[in-house]
N, C-alpha and C positions, 0 to 999 in steps of 0.2 A: 481506245484508251488502252494503254500498256498496263497490265497488272503483274507485278512481281511480288509474290509473297514470300518466296524463298529463293535466296541466292546462294550458290555454291562457290566458293573460291578453292581452288586445288593449289596446293603449295608444295614446292621442293625446297623452300627456304632460300631460294636464289634471288638475285636482283630483280629478274623478270617477274618472279612470283610476289615479290614485295609490291612492285608496281601494280600487279593484278589485285592485290589485297587492298591497295588504295582506292582503286576503281570499285571493287566490291563494296568496301565500306561506304563510299559516297552514294553509290547507287542504292544500297540498303537505306541509308539515312533519307534519300530523295523519295523512295518509294514506301517507306515504313515497312521494309522487309526483315525477315529473320536472316541472319548471316551464318551460313555453315562454312567452316574452314577445315578442309580435309588435306591430310598428308598420308601417303601410302608408304609403308615400310616394306622393303623387299623381304620375302620369306625365305631365309637362308637354309631352313630344313628342307624345303621343297627344292631349292635351287641346287643344293649340293647333295641330295639324296643319293644320286647315282654314283657319287664319288667316294663311297665308302662311309661308314659311320665315324662321325667325329664327335666326341664326348663334349667338346667345348661349344658346339653349336647351340644348345639350348640356353646356355649362359650368355653367349654372344647375342643371341636373338633377344632375350629379355633386356639386355643392356641397350640394344639399339632401339627397341620399343619405348623403354623408359626414357631414353634421351629424346626421342622424337615427341613423346607426350610433354616433357618438360619444355622443349622448344616451342611447340604449338601453344601450350598454356601461357608462355611468355609472350608470344606473338599476338594472341587475342587479349586485348586490353579490357580492364574493368568497365571502361566506357562502352566497349563493343559488347560486353556481356549485358550491361544494364540498359543501353539504348537500342541495341540491335539485336538483342536476344541471341548473341553470337553462341554458336556450338562448336567447339573445337574437337575434331575427330581424327583419330589415328586408326588406319586399318592395314592390317598385314596381308600382303598379297604378292603374287608373282607377276601380275599385269596391272601397272598403274592405270592405264587407259580404262580397262574393263571394270576396275574398281570405281573409278570416277563415274563412269557411265551407270553402272549398277546402283550406286548410291543416288544418283540422280533420278533413277527410275523408282526406287524404293521409298524415296522421300519426294513429295511433290516439288521438285526444283524447277523453277521457272526460267533460270538462267545460270549457266556456268561461266565463270570468269577464271582464266588461267594465263599464265605467262608462257610466252614461247621464246626459244633461244635464237631461232632464226639461223640455223646451221646451214652451211654450204651444202651443195649437192652430194658430195662424196660422204661427208658425215652423216647427212640425212639418210642416204641409201644404206650406209652400214649400220646406223643405230636406230633408224626410224624416228617417229615423232609421236610423243604421247598426245600432244595437242591435236595433231592431224587426225589421229585415231578417235579421240574424243569428238571432234567436230563431225566426223563421218558417221558416228554411231549414237550420238547423244539424243535423248528424247526431246530436247529443248534447244533454244539458241545457245550458242557459245561465243563469248567475246574473248578473243586472244589478244594479249598485250605484250608488245615487244619493248624492251628496255635497253636504251633510252630513246628509241626512235621519235616518238611524238607524244608529248604529255598534254592532255586535256585538262587535268586536274591542276588547279592553282589554289594557294591558300585563301581562305575566306576573306581576309583583309585586302588582298588585291582585287577580288570580285567587287567588294564594296567600293573601292577606289575607282575602278573601271566604270562603274555605274554612274558616278558623278559627273 
């Protein structure tokens, strides 16, 4: 028997992340899991520390973090909060993959669900893949979702009609 008490959906607010959130919600409903929705914000203070002191960075960082919190609060619905005990999380870091994996380790996450962009070889070589790094280092299974490759999720009404 598969037991999923805590499901983590990592989001960058893109289309693939939206598809991943739909999977995470459905899995959380199916297994009675708590849904954790995590977004990582780039730490501008660390990223640009070697380029001299810029006085606008603290204000910019605060603005970016506040924007991310507003977006994730809007993404996690009241239904998610009441039925799935959803927890919206924003963490500032320089390594999204490491942050996702550390969160999964620190909270007993049973499954990570995240979108993947499916970049071509050159783009992947130059930029790397957060999803790939999470798959390699996560303490639990990772479900990667490409958008719009193949959708398993269908509206409940279509499921009811298909059973007839």
